[in-house]
N, C-alpha and C positions, 0 to 999 in steps of 0.2 A: 504494500500500500504506500502511496506517495502522500505528499502534502495536498490537502484539499483546498482548492481556491474557488471561492464563490464571488461572483461579480454582480454588483447591484447598480441600478440606475438612480436618477435623482429622486424618484418616488419610493425608493428602497425596495423595488421589485427585483427579484433575482433574474439576471439576464442569462447567466451561463455558469456552468460548473466546469472546472478545469483541474487537472491533476499535475503537480510537479512530481515526476517520477523519482524514485529513490536514486536511480543512476544519475539523473540530472542534478539532484541535490548534492550527491557525492562529488560530482564534477565541479560544482560551484564552490563548495566548502572544503575542498581538498586542503589538508593542513599545510601544504607547501605554497598555497596561494595567499594573496594579500587582502582577503575579503574583510578583515577586521576594520579596515579604514573606511568602509562604506557604511554610513550610519543607518540607512533604512534596510539595506540588504542584510547586514549582519544580524538583524532581529530574527531572521529565519534560519540561523545556523544550527540550532538544536532541532534535529529531525523529529524527535519524539515530543518535545515540549513546546514547539512553535504554536503560538496562538496569537496572531497579530491581526489588527484591523488598520487599514489605511484609508484615510479620507482626506480630500482636498490636497493641500500641499505635500502631505506625506506620500500620496500616490505619485505626484510629480517627482518627489525625491527618490522613490523606489525605481521609477522608470529611468531617471537620470543615472542612478547607481548601476542599474543593469546595463545600460548602454555603455557607460564608461568601463565596466568590468568585462565586457564582451571580448576584449583582446586576450583575456586569460583563459577563455574557453577553448578546448581542443576542437579541431575541425569536425570530428564525428559527432559532436554534441551541439554544434552551432545552430543547426536548423531547429532543433527542439528548444533551445534557449531563445532564439529569435521568435518562435511561436508564442512563448510565454510573454515576451515583451509586447508583441502585437496584440495579444488578447487583452492585456491590462491597459493598453494605450488607446483603446477605442474611446471616442469622445463621449459616448453615453455612459461610460463607467464612472460612477461617482463614489463608490465604496467597494473595498476589496477586503474580504475576510479570508485569512489563511490559517489553517489548523493542521497540526500533526496528528499522528495516531494516538 
């Protein structure tokens, strides 16, 4: 099981469910990478205890962190990583809830 990502619109209606796979999570938070300096991204580092909500500027912060961090993602995971960025970057997404197992 991956991290559950729920996307909501301005009326707090669920738009979409998405899953960050365990393999993508491991790719992002590999101990040899510099993820700790990305303020919004690092909130998701604990695979089992992650329970975060992003609203407004924190959504923009997460998207910015993910875009800047992309250079550290290996080629075979880039498409899955970009898909996550694309999903949360849709203009109608106003709240993101991310929870671990």
